[in-house]
N, C-alpha and C positions, 0 to 999 in steps of 0.2 A: 331590803328596805324596812326600817323600823317605823312603827306607827307614829303619827305626829299629833301635836295639840289640835284639838277640835275635830279630829277624825272620829267617825262613828265605829264602835266595836259591836259586832254581832256575837252574842254570848250564849253558850249553853253550859249549864252546871253539871258536872259529872256526878251522878247520883245513882244509887241502887233502885230508887223509885223511878220506874219507867216513865210515868206521866210527867214527873218533874224534869227528867233528863231530856224529854222531847221538846220542852218549852224553849223558845228563843227570846232573848232579851236584847235590848239595845242600850248603849251607854255612850256618852261623849267623853273624850279624853280631855282632862283639865291641865295636866302637866306631865312631862317626861323628864326623869332625872337619870343619873348613872345607874341607879339601883332599882328603881321602881317606876311604874306608871300609875298616876292617880286619875281616877275616872269618876263620873257621877254615878249615883246609885242606879243600877240597871232597871229598866222598865219593860214590862210586857205590853207591847203596843196594842195587842188584841183586847186586853182586859183593862189596861191603864194602871195596873198594880205594880208597885215597886217590888223588887226582889231583895229580900233580906239575905245578906251573905255573912259568913262566919270566917274567922281566921283559919286558914288551912284548907278551905274549900278549893277544889281543883276545877278549872274551867277550860273549855275549848272555845276559841274565839277566832274571828277573822275580821279583817278590814279591807275595804275596796280601794284600789288604786286605778290609775288611768287605764281605760280600755276594759273596765269591768273585771280586772284581775283580782281574785280573792287570795288574800295572804293569811294563811292559817298558822296559829301557834297555840300551845297550851300554856297555862300559867296557874298561879295559886294566889289566894288572898293573903296579904302580909299584915294588913291592919287597916285602920280608918283614921280620918282626920276631920275636924269640924271647923275648918277655916272658912267662915261665912256660910258655906253650905257643907253638908256631909259628903265626903269623898271616900272612895274605896281605893286602897293601895294594893296593886297586884305586882307580882314579880315581872321584871322586864325581861323579855326573851333575848337570847343571843341572836344576832342577825342570821347566822346559818341554821337556826332552829325554826325559821319562818319558811313555810312551804307555799310557793305560788302555784295557783291552779287556774288554768285557762280552759275554756270549753274545748278548744281545739288541741289541747295538750294535757290531758288528764293524767294525774299521778297514778302509777301502777306499781304494786308491790307483790312479792311472793307471799302467798298465804294459803293455808289449808283450812278451808271452811266448808261446812256441809251446805249443799245446794240441792233442793228438790226440783226435779225437772219433769214437767208435764209435756211430753212430746206429742201424744195423741191419746184418744180414749183408751187405746189398747196398750200404750207404753208410758209408764211413769216410773221413775227410778231416782235413787239418791246417789249423788256423786260428790267428789271432793275437789275443791278448787285447786288450781295450780298457781294462779295469781288473780288478783282483783284490782279494779281501778274504777275511776269515775266514768270511763267510756265503755267498759265491758269487763268480762271475766274470761278465764279459760278454766276448764275442769277436766278431770281424768275419769274415765269410766271403762267398763269391761269392753273388750274388743268385739264381743259377739253382739253387742247392741247395735242395731242397724240404724244409722242416722244419715240424713241427706243434707248437704250444704244448702243454704238459703231458706231452710225451713224455719218457721217462727215457733218458738217454744215459750211456755209460761214457767217462771222460776220463782222459788222462794229461797232467798239466801239467809242463812243463819249467821249473824255477826256477834262475836263475843268481844266486848271492849275490855280494856285493862282494868276499869273500875269494877268489873263483874256484871255490868249491865249487858243484857242480851236484846238484840233487835232482830225482827224478821222483815226482810226487805223483799217486796214483790216487784217483778219487772217482766216484760216480754222481751225476748231476745231473738236475734237472727243468728243462725249458725253460719259463721263466716268460713271456717276451715276445719276439717277433720283430719287429724294426722295419726296414722298407726304408729305405735311404739314397739320397740324390741321386747318390752315386758309382756306384750300381749294386750295391753290396754290401749286406749286411744285418747289423744288430747283433742279437746273440742274448744275452738275459739268462738266466743259469743260477743256480739255487739248489742248494746241496749237499743231496742227499737221503741219501747215505751217504758218510761220510768218517771215518777214524779220528782220534782226538784228536791222535795223533802227527803225522799228515799235516796236520791243520788248523794245528798249531803251526808247521810248516815254512812255511806260507803266511803266517801272522801275523808270523813272524820276518822274512820278505822284505818284507812291508808296512811293518814298523817301519823297516827299513833304508832303504826308499824315502822314507819320510816324513822321516827325518833328512837325506837328500840334498836334498830340496826346501827344508828349513829353512836349509840352508847356502848356497843360491843367492841 
């Protein structure tokens, strides 16, 4: 489903400046054509300040549909128009490039990211994820590491975005399943037990970028 006139877009600008990349802006869609979407100049609702955009800026955005479903897509700024009010023109996404995310059905993608795991005061280690998603991750670690299902662990996930931006996401997770592998390693399935909405969105944004990469191959 494509976004429609008057729908609200929630926007983050892809930037190497971590502070800027973390900020979220809102904008209202003014028009949708075959080639572009025109929207009002985005505003930061926390500060009330408008966001100045430039041609070529890449953005990550989502809009809400019935049931609270978040529809994510990436786009870029094509230009501007001053018809009565100043509008920003962004590239219209293809329908199959829009990813729907529901809390009960989070997107999950294969990914090799570093995750620091704090299992106990005596056991902390670095592992590599097997896949990541909005509801949890799985990671691979040495088979000699003794882990017990249903244990709660503290984790810091290192996320590398396509733009070069790096984020550290903290969460507490429950070890759901531990599976020995023929390689001598073990695969650990982790469900998020405690994670902020902001940090969950960082992971979903990464998953969305990864999914687009797979589609281009």
